[in-house]
C-alpha positions as CSV (number, residue, x, y, z in Angstrom):
1,X,8.5,-8.1,-33.9
2,X,11.0,-10.2,-31.8
3,X,11.2,-10.5,-28.2
4,X,15.0,-9.7,-28.4
5,X,14.4,-6.5,-30.0
6,X,11.8,-5.5,-27.2
7,X,14.2,-6.7,-24.5
8,X,17.1,-4.7,-26.0
9,X,14.6,-1.8,-26.2
10,X,13.7,-2.2,-22.6
11,X,17.3,-2.6,-21.3
12,X,18.2,0.6,-22.7
13,X,16.1,3.0,-20.7
14,X,15.9,0.8,-17.6
15,X,19.8,0.6,-17.0
16,X,22.4,3.1,-17.0
17,X,26.3,2.9,-16.1
18,X,27.4,4.9,-13.0
19,X,30.8,6.7,-12.5
20,X,32.5,3.4,-11.5
21,X,31.4,1.6,-14.5
22,X,28.8,-0.7,-12.8
23,X,25.5,-1.2,-14.3
24,X,22.7,0.4,-12.3
25,X,18.8,0.9,-12.5
26,X,17.9,4.3,-14.1
27,X,14.7,6.1,-13.0
28,X,12.8,4.4,-15.9
29,X,13.8,1.2,-14.4
30,X,11.4,1.7,-11.6
31,X,8.5,1.8,-14.1
32,X,5.8,-0.7,-14.0
33,X,4.9,-2.8,-17.1
34,X,2.0,-0.3,-18.2
35,X,4.2,2.7,-17.8
36,X,7.3,1.1,-19.3
37,X,5.0,0.0,-22.4
38,X,3.9,3.6,-22.7
39,X,7.5,4.8,-22.5
40,X,8.5,2.3,-25.1
41,X,5.8,3.1,-27.6
42,X,6.3,6.9,-27.2
43,X,10.0,6.8,-27.6
44,X,11.4,3.9,-29.5
45,X,8.9,1.1,-30.8
46,X,5.3,2.4,-31.4
47,X,4.3,-1.2,-32.5
48,X,5.8,-2.9,-29.1
49,X,3.2,-5.3,-27.4
50,X,2.4,-5.6,-24.0
51,X,3.1,-9.3,-23.7
52,X,6.6,-8.6,-25.2
53,X,7.4,-5.9,-22.7
54,X,6.1,-7.9,-20.0
55,X,8.4,-10.9,-20.9
56,X,11.3,-8.5,-21.4
57,X,11.0,-7.1,-18.0
58,X,10.5,-10.5,-16.4
59,X,13.8,-11.6,-17.9
60,X,15.7,-8.3,-17.0
61,X,14.2,-8.3,-13.5
62,X,13.1,-4.5,-13.1
63,X,10.0,-4.3,-11.2
64,X,7.7,-1.2,-10.8
65,X,7.4,0.6,-7.5
66,X,4.0,0.6,-6.2
67,X,3.0,4.0,-4.7
68,X,-0.1,4.5,-2.4
69,X,-0.3,1.0,-1.0
70,X,-0.3,1.0,2.8
71,X,0.7,-2.0,4.8
72,X,-2.0,-3.9,6.5
73,X,-2.0,-3.7,10.1
74,X,-4.3,-6.6,10.9
75,X,-5.5,-9.5,9.0
76,X,-8.9,-10.8,10.2
77,X,-9.5,-14.3,10.5
78,X,-12.8,-15.4,8.5
79,X,-13.2,-18.4,11.1
80,X,-13.3,-16.2,14.0
81,X,-16.8,-14.8,15.2
82,X,-17.6,-11.3,15.9
83,X,-18.0,-9.9,19.4
84,X,-21.6,-9.8,20.6
85,X,-23.7,-6.7,20.3
86,X,-24.3,-6.1,24.0
87,X,-26.0,-2.8,23.5
88,X,-28.4,-3.8,20.8
89,X,-27.2,-0.5,18.8
90,X,-28.8,1.6,21.5
91,X,-26.1,4.2,22.3
92,X,-28.0,6.3,24.9
93,X,-27.7,6.4,28.8
94,X,-30.1,7.7,31.5
95,X,-27.3,9.0,33.6
96,X,-23.5,9.5,33.4
97,X,-21.0,6.6,33.9
98,X,-23.7,4.0,33.3
99,X,-22.8,3.0,29.7
100,X,-19.5,3.4,28.0
101,X,-18.2,2.4,24.5
102,X,-14.9,2.1,23.2
103,X,-13.1,2.2,19.8
104,X,-9.8,0.8,19.0
105,X,-8.2,2.0,15.7
106,X,-5.0,2.5,14.0
107,X,-3.5,5.7,13.0
108,X,-0.7,6.3,10.6
109,X,2.2,8.3,11.8
110,X,5.4,9.6,10.2
111,X,7.6,6.8,11.4
112,X,5.0,3.7,11.7
113,X,1.7,3.2,13.2
114,X,0.1,4.2,16.5
115,X,-2.9,2.4,18.0
116,X,-5.4,4.5,19.8
117,X,-8.4,3.3,22.1
118,X,-11.0,5.8,22.8
119,X,-13.6,5.4,25.8
120,X,-16.7,7.5,25.1
121,X,-19.5,7.9,27.7
122,X,-22.9,7.3,26.0
123,X,-24.8,9.9,28.3
124,X,-22.7,12.9,27.5
125,X,-21.1,11.5,24.3
126,X,-17.6,12.8,25.2
127,X,-14.4,11.2,25.4
128,X,-13.6,10.1,28.9
129,X,-10.6,8.0,28.2
130,X,-7.7,7.7,25.7
131,X,-5.1,5.2,25.5
132,X,-2.3,5.2,22.9
133,X,0.1,2.4,21.9
134,X,3.1,2.7,19.6
135,X,4.0,-0.4,17.3
136,X,7.8,-1.1,17.7
């Protein structure tokens, strides 16, 4: 099967013409390579190969929309050293306000990310401080 035939078969569902006569992406144009291959095999060319569909999509330009991937907030540097364990994993305290631990974490919100720092008293194991930082 020729790549030109597969390219024409990929072009047909991936692009449509709007009311102004301009060529735009159709909903099928947002498919990734695997989904487009399944669509092409199911509707037009049952013998289409993955490589031919891959080459056709690369030449035509549509790329799949990735869902579920969340943007990374920090990128650790492998050359950096970790902070020392000053408590030796002992999270108990004989009296209140003698030993505190903190946790700094990132929480995804509707608009962006919010960084939250918790301060916990080791004696009562209750949160005694909270700080929020919003990414701008």
